[in-house]
All heavy atoms as an XYZ file, in Angstrom:
713
protein
N       3.712      8.047    -17.199
C       5.008      7.724    -16.623
C       4.806      6.929    -15.321
O       4.042      7.319    -14.452
C       5.767      9.011    -16.336
C       7.178      8.754    -15.899
S       8.109     10.294    -15.897
C       8.826     10.161    -14.291
N       5.503      5.828    -15.213
C       5.385      4.960    -14.034
C       6.312      5.464    -12.933
O       7.472      5.777    -13.186
C       5.742      3.490    -14.400
C       4.867      2.980    -15.543
C       5.634      2.579    -13.179
C       3.404      2.907    -15.237
N       5.774      5.512    -11.713
C       6.565      5.928    -10.552
C       6.524      4.848     -9.486
O       5.644      3.998     -9.503
C       5.979      7.212     -9.959
C       6.179      8.435    -10.807
C       5.642      9.657    -10.073
C       5.962     10.916    -10.855
N       5.343     12.094    -10.230
N       7.484      4.925     -8.555
C       7.557      3.984     -7.432
C       7.438      4.785     -6.140
O       8.130      5.788     -5.963
C       8.903      3.248     -7.449
C       9.114      2.381     -6.241
N       8.952      1.014     -6.290
C       9.452      2.672     -4.960
C       9.197      0.515     -5.079
N       9.505      1.509     -4.262
N       6.554      4.333     -5.243
C       6.435      4.950     -3.929
C       6.604      3.912     -2.840
O       6.074      2.802     -2.944
C       5.066      5.625     -3.753
C       4.977      6.968     -4.398
C       4.290      7.136     -5.585
C       5.581      8.076     -3.812
C       4.205      8.378     -6.197
C       5.501      9.322     -4.422
C       4.810      9.474     -5.603
N       7.375      4.268     -1.813
C       7.461      3.479     -0.586
C       6.544      4.180      0.413
O       6.720      5.365      0.686
C       8.899      3.445     -0.068
C       9.800      2.674     -1.025
O       9.462      1.527     -1.354
O      10.836      3.226     -1.448
N       5.570      3.445      0.939
C       4.521      4.027      1.771
C       4.508      3.332      3.136
O       4.576      2.098      3.200
C       3.143      3.839      1.093
C       3.164      4.419     -0.327
C       2.031      4.473      1.928
C       2.020      3.933     -1.207
N       4.443      4.112      4.193
C       4.302      3.572      5.555
C       3.003      4.108      6.134
O       2.774      5.325      6.133
C       5.484      3.988      6.453
O       6.701      3.537      5.860
C       5.351      3.373      7.843
N       2.162      3.202      6.600
C       0.865      3.584      7.150
C       0.841      3.225      8.628
O       1.148      2.088      8.999
C      -0.279      2.882      6.388
C      -0.175      3.246      4.914
C      -1.638      3.283      6.971
C      -1.132      2.521      4.024
N       0.493      4.217      9.459
C       0.452      4.019     10.905
C      -0.978      4.149     11.404
O      -1.802      4.788     10.774
C       1.328      5.070     11.600
C       2.797      4.989     11.221
C       3.587      6.094     11.894
C       5.036      6.080     11.485
N       5.769      4.914     11.945
N      -1.234      3.533     12.569
C      -2.559      3.582     13.173
C      -3.019      2.177     13.514
O      -2.207      1.269     13.684
N      -4.336      2.002     13.574
C      -4.893      0.666     13.794
C      -5.047      0.035     12.414
O      -6.095      0.132     11.775
C      -6.242      0.772     14.503
C      -6.852     -0.572     14.830
C      -8.240     -0.434     15.404
C      -8.936     -1.783     15.323
N     -10.383     -1.654     15.278
N      -3.945     -0.545     11.940
C      -3.913     -1.013     10.551
C      -3.545     -2.499     10.437
O      -3.386     -3.001      9.327
C      -2.954     -0.147      9.692
C      -3.519      1.259      9.547
C      -1.559     -0.078     10.292
N      -3.420     -3.170     11.581
C      -3.206     -4.618     11.531
C      -4.400     -5.296     12.180
O      -4.982     -4.774     13.126
C      -1.890     -4.999     12.214
C      -0.683     -4.496     11.436
C       0.633     -5.078     11.956
O       0.654     -5.991     12.765
N       1.723     -4.531     11.461
N      -4.770     -6.463     11.629
C      -5.912     -7.198     12.163
C      -7.241     -6.639     11.679
O      -8.288     -6.939     12.237
N      -7.201     -5.797     10.649
C      -8.428     -5.201     10.108
C      -8.549     -5.476      8.603
O      -9.212     -4.750      7.884
C      -8.495     -3.669     10.378
C      -8.641     -3.396     11.864
C      -7.281     -2.946      9.808
N      -7.867     -6.529      8.133
C      -7.883     -6.928      6.725
C      -7.283     -5.842      5.820
O      -7.707     -5.638      4.693
C      -9.313     -7.303      6.287
C      -9.347     -8.155      5.040
C      -8.709     -9.392      5.010
C      -9.999     -7.729      3.903
C      -8.725    -10.170      3.867
C     -10.023     -8.504      2.744
C      -9.378     -9.727      2.740
N      -6.279     -5.122      6.357
C      -5.656     -4.037      5.588
C      -4.904     -4.563      4.370
O      -5.061     -4.044      3.269
C      -4.693     -3.230      6.480
C      -4.534     -1.805      6.029
C      -5.178     -0.782      6.697
C      -3.747     -1.474      4.938
C      -5.042      0.543      6.286
C      -3.609     -0.171      4.512
C      -4.266      0.847      5.198
N      -4.109     -5.626      4.572
C      -3.306     -6.138      3.459
C      -4.181     -6.671      2.330
O      -3.944     -6.365      1.157
C      -2.335     -7.225      3.937
C      -1.218     -6.657      4.804
C      -0.325     -7.738      5.348
N      -1.115     -8.674      6.151
C      -0.684     -9.845      6.593
N       0.544    -10.242      6.337
N      -1.464    -10.624      7.311
N      -5.195     -7.462      2.673
C      -6.090     -8.022      1.654
C      -6.842     -6.942      0.901
O      -6.983     -6.997     -0.324
N      -7.303     -5.932      1.646
C      -8.025     -4.819      1.017
C      -7.101     -4.022      0.110
O      -7.489     -3.587     -0.971
C      -8.600     -3.893      2.087
O      -9.483     -4.596      2.927
N      -5.860     -3.820      0.566
C      -4.882     -3.077     -0.239
C      -4.635     -3.790     -1.553
O      -4.586     -3.152     -2.615
C      -3.553     -2.928      0.541
O      -3.808     -2.259      1.776
C      -2.534     -2.136     -0.264
N      -4.504     -5.120     -1.504
C      -4.290     -5.884     -2.741
C      -5.474     -5.730     -3.686
O      -5.292     -5.524     -4.890
C      -4.035     -7.362     -2.444
C      -3.890     -8.161     -3.746
C      -3.507     -9.582     -3.533
C      -3.568    -10.423     -4.794
N      -3.083     -9.799     -6.018
N      -6.684     -5.805     -3.163
C      -7.884     -5.688     -4.003
C      -7.917     -4.321     -4.707
O      -8.194     -4.236     -5.904
C      -9.142     -5.890     -3.166
N      -7.605     -3.270     -3.954
C      -7.610     -1.913     -4.528
C      -6.484     -1.768     -5.547
O      -6.678     -1.216     -6.634
C      -7.487     -0.846     -3.408
C      -7.264      0.543     -3.982
C      -8.740     -0.869     -2.538
N      -5.298     -2.273     -5.213
C      -4.152     -2.193     -6.134
C      -4.466     -2.916     -7.443
O      -4.207     -2.389     -8.532
C      -2.906     -2.791     -5.483
N      -5.037     -4.114     -7.331
C      -5.378     -4.884     -8.539
C      -6.399     -4.129     -9.390
O      -6.296     -4.089    -10.612
C      -5.922     -6.267     -8.166
C      -4.828     -7.194     -7.626
O      -3.634     -6.858     -7.756
O      -5.181     -8.248     -7.075
N      -7.365     -3.514     -8.728
C      -8.402     -2.760     -9.424
C      -7.799     -1.564    -10.181
O      -8.212     -1.254    -11.293
C      -9.400     -2.256     -8.383
C     -10.773     -1.977     -8.899
C     -11.736     -1.682     -7.740
O     -11.328     -1.471     -6.591
N     -13.004     -1.654     -8.039
N      -6.809     -0.907     -9.558
C      -6.205      0.294    -10.152
C      -5.019     -0.010    -11.058
O      -4.486      0.894    -11.691
C      -5.745      1.246     -9.029
C      -6.839      1.853     -8.160
C      -6.223      2.614     -6.999
C      -7.739      2.761     -8.996
N      -4.579     -1.276    -11.083
C      -3.421     -1.640    -11.897
C      -2.104     -1.244    -11.255
O      -1.091     -1.076    -11.926
N      -2.109     -1.097     -9.920
C      -0.891     -0.770     -9.185
C      -0.148     -2.069     -8.874
O      -0.754     -3.065     -8.498
C      -1.223     -0.004     -7.880
C       0.002      0.168     -6.996
C      -1.843      1.353     -8.204
N       1.171     -2.057     -9.049
C       2.007     -3.243     -8.795
C       2.869     -3.000     -7.560
O       3.165     -1.857     -7.224
C       2.934     -3.509     -9.985
C       2.268     -3.442    -11.350
C       1.444     -4.650    -11.638
C       0.991     -4.646    -13.086
N      -0.349     -5.122    -13.256
N       3.304     -4.081     -6.911
C       4.184     -3.963     -5.750
C       3.831     -4.966     -4.681
O       3.498     -6.106     -4.988
N       3.891     -4.546     -3.410
C       3.552     -5.458     -2.316
C       3.099     -4.673     -1.089
O       3.315     -3.467     -0.982
C       4.739     -6.363     -1.954
C       5.928     -5.636     -1.389
C       5.985     -5.284     -0.038
C       7.021     -5.299     -2.192
C       7.063     -4.614      0.486
C       8.112     -4.631     -1.676
C       8.127     -4.292     -0.330
O       9.206     -3.620      0.197
N       2.469     -5.395     -0.169
C       2.073     -4.845      1.134
C       2.469     -5.851      2.206
O       2.366     -7.060      1.996
C       0.549     -4.540      1.188
C      -0.283     -5.782      0.908
C       0.151     -3.915      2.528
N       2.971     -5.341      3.341
C       3.319     -6.256      4.436
C       3.153     -5.557      5.775
O       3.225     -4.322      5.873
C       4.737     -6.797      4.281
C       5.828     -5.759      4.425
C       7.186     -6.424      4.294
C       8.287     -5.387      4.486
N       9.614     -5.981      4.484
N       2.912     -6.359      6.816
C       2.852     -5.863      8.184
C       4.265     -5.782      8.737
O       5.102     -6.639      8.457
C       2.038     -6.809      9.073
C       0.553     -6.703      8.831
O       0.064     -5.731      8.270
N      -0.181     -7.709      9.262
N       4.507     -4.765      9.550
C       5.786     -4.632     10.240
C       5.579     -4.991     11.707
O       4.489     -4.777     12.255
C       6.273     -3.181     10.144
C       6.727     -2.778      8.760
C       8.024     -3.471      8.377
O       9.041     -3.259      9.059
O       8.003     -4.246      7.407
N       6.629     -5.497     12.382
C       6.514     -5.814     13.813
C       6.097     -4.594     14.650
O       5.488     -4.726     15.700
C       7.921     -6.279     14.193
C       8.533     -6.728     12.904
C       7.919     -5.880     11.830
N       6.391     -3.395     14.163
C       6.060     -2.158     14.884
C       4.558     -1.872     14.915
O       4.105     -0.998     15.645
C       6.752     -0.982     14.193
O       6.257     -0.854     12.869
N       3.796     -2.614     14.083
C       2.358     -2.366     13.996
C       1.982     -1.555     12.769
O       0.804     -1.347     12.489
N       2.999     -1.074     12.041
C       2.744     -0.324     10.807
C       2.490     -1.283      9.650
O       2.796     -2.476      9.733
C       3.957      0.548     10.436
C       4.297      1.579     11.504
O       3.434      1.856     12.359
O       5.420      2.094     11.465
N       1.945     -0.733      8.570
C       1.833     -1.467      7.317
C       2.743     -0.752      6.320
O       2.732      0.478      6.237
C       0.373     -1.497      6.802
C       0.303     -1.995      5.368
C      -0.484     -2.377      7.696
N       3.544     -1.535      5.594
C       4.466     -0.975      4.610
C       4.048     -1.436      3.219
O       3.734     -2.617      3.020
C       5.922     -1.423      4.921
C       6.864     -1.031      3.805
C       6.385     -0.818      6.230
N       4.032     -0.490      2.280
C       3.618     -0.780      0.907
C       4.677     -0.263     -0.055
O       5.206      0.834      0.116
C       2.276     -0.091      0.575
C       1.174     -0.534      1.530
C       1.874     -0.350     -0.877
C      -0.121      0.269      1.417
N       4.990     -1.070     -1.063
C       5.755     -0.599     -2.216
C       4.753     -0.580     -3.357
O       4.085     -1.590     -3.605
C       6.902     -1.546     -2.526
N       4.604      0.565     -4.007
C       3.582      0.699     -5.047
C       4.176      1.342     -6.295
O       4.901      2.330     -6.201
C       2.424      1.548     -4.532
N       3.843      0.751     -7.448
C       4.265      1.312     -8.725
C       3.066      1.425     -9.649
O       2.260      0.500     -9.746
C       5.341      0.433     -9.380
C       6.622      0.433     -8.594
C       7.758     -0.338     -9.246
O       7.521     -1.064    -10.252
O       8.878     -0.234     -8.746
N       2.975      2.576    -10.307
C       1.882      2.792    -11.245
C       1.998      4.164    -11.871
O       2.939      4.909    -11.578
N       1.029      4.516    -12.704
C       1.044      5.852    -13.295
C       0.503      6.862    -12.284
O      -0.012      6.489    -11.229
C       0.282      5.882    -14.621
C      -1.186      5.518    -14.460
O      -1.810      5.918    -13.458
O      -1.720      4.831    -15.353
N       0.643      8.146    -12.606
C       0.261      9.207    -11.667
C      -1.169      9.083    -11.165
O      -1.416      9.171     -9.970
C       0.446     10.586    -12.315
C       1.913     10.978    -12.362
O       2.735     10.422    -11.645
N       2.236     11.927    -13.212
N      -2.116      8.884    -12.067
C      -3.521      8.831    -11.693
C      -3.804      7.632    -10.787
O      -4.458      7.768     -9.748
C      -4.421      8.794    -12.936
C      -5.917      8.820    -12.654
C      -6.312     10.110    -11.926
C      -6.707      8.702    -13.946
N      -3.297      6.462    -11.165
C      -3.506      5.251    -10.355
C      -2.924      5.425     -8.964
O      -3.554      5.067     -7.964
C      -2.858      4.032    -11.021
O      -3.448      3.784    -12.262
N      -1.704      5.972     -8.886
C      -1.060      6.145     -7.583
C      -1.788      7.192     -6.739
O      -1.889      7.045     -5.526
C       0.414      6.530     -7.756
C       1.324      5.376     -8.173
C       2.730      5.884     -8.470
C       1.379      4.281     -7.117
N      -2.306      8.222     -7.382
C      -3.051      9.247     -6.657
C      -4.302      8.633     -6.015
O      -4.586      8.860     -4.838
C      -3.449     10.363     -7.630
C      -3.880     11.631     -6.953
C      -4.180     12.730     -7.967
O      -3.305     13.022     -8.812
O      -5.298     13.266     -7.908
N      -5.034      7.836     -6.785
C      -6.237      7.185     -6.252
C      -5.869      6.168     -5.174
O      -6.553      6.036     -4.153
C      -7.031      6.523     -7.383
C      -7.674      7.539     -8.304
S      -8.865      6.817     -9.451
C      -7.806      5.925    -10.566
N      -4.761      5.457     -5.376
C      -4.282      4.465     -4.413
C      -3.916      5.149     -3.089
O      -4.297      4.683     -2.009
C      -3.073      3.724     -5.003
C      -2.576      2.588     -4.157
C      -3.312      1.424     -4.028
C      -1.366      2.678     -3.503
C      -2.855      0.362     -3.244
C      -0.894      1.630     -2.717
C      -1.643      0.473     -2.592
N      -3.207      6.275     -3.169
C      -2.815      7.016     -1.967
C      -4.050      7.543     -1.227
O      -4.097      7.515     -0.001
C      -1.885      8.180     -2.324
C      -0.502      7.756     -2.762
S       0.428      6.894     -1.482
C       0.622      8.210     -0.299
N      -5.043      8.004     -1.982
C      -6.293      8.454     -1.357
C      -6.888      7.315     -0.546
O      -7.329      7.507      0.591
C      -7.311      8.915     -2.415
C      -6.969     10.285     -2.977
O      -6.112     10.979     -2.397
O      -7.573     10.656     -3.999
N      -6.897      6.109     -1.125
C      -7.444      4.949     -0.423
C      -6.596      4.621      0.815
O      -7.149      4.320      1.885
C      -7.523      3.732     -1.345
C      -8.155      2.589     -0.623
C      -9.495      2.334     -0.502
C      -7.490      1.585      0.148
N      -9.687      1.238      0.307
C      -8.480      0.762      0.711
C      -6.150      1.309      0.414
C      -8.177     -0.328      1.526
C      -5.845      0.230      1.231
C      -6.850     -0.582      1.774
N      -5.270      4.708      0.687
C      -4.377      4.398      1.816
C      -4.660      5.295      3.015
O      -4.497      4.884      4.165
C      -2.915      4.544      1.411
S      -2.323      3.211      0.345
N      -5.079      6.529      2.769
C      -5.386      7.456      3.860
C      -6.667      7.072      4.595
O      -6.895      7.517      5.714
C      -5.488      8.886      3.326
C      -4.122      9.507      3.159
O      -3.498      9.895      4.131
N      -3.639      9.569      1.935
N      -7.506      6.260      3.963
C      -8.754      5.789      4.578
C      -8.596      4.373      5.109
O      -8.927      4.084      6.245
C      -9.886      5.801      3.531
C     -10.255      7.184      3.034
C     -10.911      8.024      4.106
O     -11.773      7.502      4.833
O     -10.545      9.208      4.220
N      -8.124      3.488      4.236
C      -7.987      2.080      4.594
C      -9.332      1.375      4.584
O     -10.356      1.976      4.257
N      -9.347      0.097      4.947
C     -10.602     -0.652      4.988
C     -11.484     -0.184      6.144
O     -11.054      0.600      6.995
C     -10.150     -2.100      5.177
C      -8.802     -2.001      5.791
C      -8.199     -0.724      5.300
N     -12.684     -0.710      6.179
C     -13.732     -0.257      7.093
C     -13.307     -0.119      8.561
O     -13.597      0.884      9.197
C     -14.922     -1.203      6.990
C     -16.152     -0.687      7.710
C     -17.355     -1.576      7.487
O     -17.306     -2.518      6.717
N     -18.438     -1.277      8.142
N     -12.628     -1.113      9.119
C     -12.320     -1.090     10.558
C     -10.954     -0.489     10.896
O     -10.555     -0.478     12.055
C     -12.424     -2.502     11.142
C     -13.862     -3.003     11.097
O     -14.791     -2.241     11.342
N     -14.038     -4.266     10.760
N     -10.240     -0.006      9.891
C      -8.923      0.580     10.132
C      -9.064      2.012     10.651
O     -10.049      2.687     10.372
C      -8.112      0.590      8.842
N      -8.068      2.431     11.435
C      -7.970      3.834     11.850
C      -6.578      4.307     11.451
O      -5.589      4.004     12.120
C      -8.175      3.988     13.377
C      -8.065      5.454     13.780
C      -9.516      3.414     13.802
N      -6.493      5.006     10.323
C      -5.208      5.471      9.806
C      -4.866      6.801     10.481
O      -5.641      7.751     10.413
C      -5.259      5.646      8.266
C      -3.962      6.235      7.744
C      -5.551      4.308      7.600
N      -3.699      6.842     11.157
C      -3.298      8.085     11.823
C      -2.286      8.864     10.997
O      -2.225     10.080     11.084
C      -2.719      7.808     13.227
O      -1.639      6.885     13.108
C      -3.791      7.252     14.151
N      -1.469      8.167     10.192
C      -0.553      8.887      9.304
C      -0.126      8.008      8.142
O      -0.081      6.776      8.249
C       0.677      9.395     10.060
O       1.627      8.380     10.234
N       0.166      8.678      7.030
C       0.669      8.005      5.834
C       1.899      8.769      5.369
O       1.828      9.968      5.113
C      -0.391      7.989      4.703
C       0.187      7.351      3.440
C      -1.644      7.250      5.136
N       3.025      8.073      5.324
C       4.261      8.692      4.818
C       4.592      8.026      3.496
O       4.521      6.800      3.383
C       5.418      8.447      5.785
C       5.236      9.050      7.155
C       6.255      8.514      8.149
O       7.267      7.910      7.726
O       6.019      8.680      9.358
N       4.954      8.830      2.504
C       5.358      8.222      1.232
C       6.574      8.938      0.672
O       6.731     10.150      0.843
C       4.212      8.255      0.224
O       3.917      9.581     -0.138
N       7.436      8.153      0.053
C       8.656      8.667     -0.560
C       8.796      8.042     -1.934
O       8.594      6.832     -2.077
C       9.885      8.299      0.279
C       9.760      8.724      1.706
N       9.954     10.019      2.116
C       9.422      8.033      2.815
C       9.752     10.096      3.422
N       9.423      8.889      3.870
N       9.135      8.867     -2.907
C       9.355      8.324     -4.241
C      10.676      7.570     -4.228
O      11.641      8.008     -3.601
C       9.386      9.449     -5.279
C       9.139      8.933     -6.676
C       8.850     10.028     -7.694
O       8.365     11.102     -7.306
O       9.114      9.773     -8.874
N      10.695      6.417     -4.885
C      11.898      5.588     -4.888
C      12.225      5.103     -6.286
O      11.635      5.538     -7.277
N      13.157      4.175     -6.328
C      13.642      3.615     -7.581
C      12.655      2.575     -8.107
O      12.168      1.741     -7.338
C      14.989      2.949     -7.287
C      15.811      2.603     -8.489
C      17.116      1.930     -8.080
O      17.759      2.411     -7.123
O      17.466      0.920     -8.698
N      12.380      2.616     -9.413
C      11.465      1.635    -10.018
C      12.027      0.224     -9.900
O      13.196     -0.011    -10.181
C      11.268      1.948    -11.510
C      10.103      2.843    -11.885
C      10.061      3.013    -13.404
C       8.791      2.313    -11.394
N      11.173     -0.704     -9.469
C      11.582     -2.116     -9.343
C      10.905     -2.978    -10.411
O      11.196     -4.148    -10.537
C      11.197     -2.658     -7.961
C      11.692     -1.825     -6.792
C      13.112     -2.148     -6.439
C      13.512     -1.677     -5.063
N      13.517     -0.253     -4.836
N       9.947     -2.395    -11.143
C       9.218     -3.107    -12.196
C       8.558     -4.394    -11.707
O       8.772     -5.472    -12.252
C      10.141     -3.394    -13.399
C      10.579     -2.099    -14.056
O       9.747     -1.233    -14.343
N      11.868     -1.947    -14.258
N       7.762     -4.275    -10.656
C       7.005     -5.431    -10.149
C       6.038     -5.901    -11.230
O       5.535     -5.107    -12.015
C       6.212     -5.039     -8.893
C       7.082     -4.620     -7.737
C       7.133     -3.293     -7.335
C       7.850     -5.546     -7.047
C       7.934     -2.897     -6.267
C       8.658     -5.157     -5.982
C       8.687     -3.838     -5.604
O       9.482     -3.452     -4.549
N       5.767     -7.197    -11.234
C       4.846     -7.756    -12.241
C       3.411     -7.816    -11.748
O       2.481     -7.885    -12.532
C       5.317     -9.156    -12.646
C       6.474     -9.097    -13.631
C       6.668    -10.426    -14.284
N       6.988    -11.430    -13.268
C       8.163    -12.025    -13.162
N       9.112    -11.737    -14.005
N       8.366    -12.915    -12.235
N       3.249     -7.836    -10.414
C       1.895     -7.912     -9.853
C       1.910     -7.293     -8.464
O       2.916     -6.703     -8.069
C       1.405     -9.363     -9.821
C       2.372    -10.281     -9.106
O       3.231     -9.831     -8.342
N       2.256    -11.568     -9.317
N       0.813     -7.416     -7.730
C       0.761     -6.906     -6.363
C       0.590     -8.076     -5.417
O      -0.313     -8.885     -5.611
C      -0.401     -5.910     -6.214
C      -0.266     -5.056     -4.976
C       0.402     -3.847     -5.021
C      -0.769     -5.489     -3.758
C       0.561     -3.070     -3.873
C      -0.628     -4.723     -2.615
C       0.046     -3.509     -2.676
N       1.459     -8.159     -4.424
C       1.459     -9.304     -3.516
C       1.266     -8.904     -2.066
O       1.714     -7.838     -1.659
C       2.796    -10.058     -3.608
C       2.988    -10.798     -4.899
C       4.338    -11.509     -4.911
O       4.904    -11.778     -3.840
O       4.813    -11.809     -6.018
N       0.627     -9.788     -1.321
C       0.552     -9.663      0.133
C       1.716    -10.497      0.676
O       1.796    -11.694      0.419
C      -0.787    -10.188      0.687
C      -0.761    -10.207      2.212
C      -1.945     -9.355      0.176
N       2.634     -9.851      1.390
C       3.793    -10.554      1.944
C       3.436    -11.024      3.350
O       3.087    -10.232      4.206
C       5.028     -9.630      1.989
C       6.215    -10.345      2.646
C       5.390     -9.147      0.595
N       3.507    -12.340      3.534
C       3.234    -12.925      4.859
C       4.532    -12.931      5.647
O       5.613    -13.028      5.075
C       2.746    -14.373      4.716
C       1.528    -14.518      3.811
C       0.262    -14.184      4.556
C      -0.940    -14.610      3.756
N      -2.055    -13.707      3.855
N       4.403    -12.848      6.963
C       5.612    -12.854      7.789
C       6.221    -14.230      7.887
O       5.521    -15.208      7.948
C       5.275    -12.369      9.199
C       5.713    -10.934      9.391
C       5.590    -10.559     10.817
N       4.293     -9.899     10.967
C       3.783     -9.535     12.119
N       4.419     -9.781     13.224
N       2.635     -8.931     12.176
N       7.567    -14.231      7.955
C       8.336    -15.446      8.222
C       8.094    -16.502      7.221
O       7.939    -17.636      7.399
């Protein structure tokens, strides 16, 4: 069963290749959606996939890439949007 999660990641998560790494992991796990930086310094992710893929994806989100320092991860189940792929959203 496919689920949708809205995820907010806080900490030192910008300027550490978080978005690019997130896309690589999502593509590897077959997770669809997007990742973007927020002006607040947080990273926001919309992720859709099956239970196992999302569980592994969330585990990765709690770690992040090598130079990231993740202080908190909040996730809420949301409405399915049926994304076709995983995208890095650039600002502006």
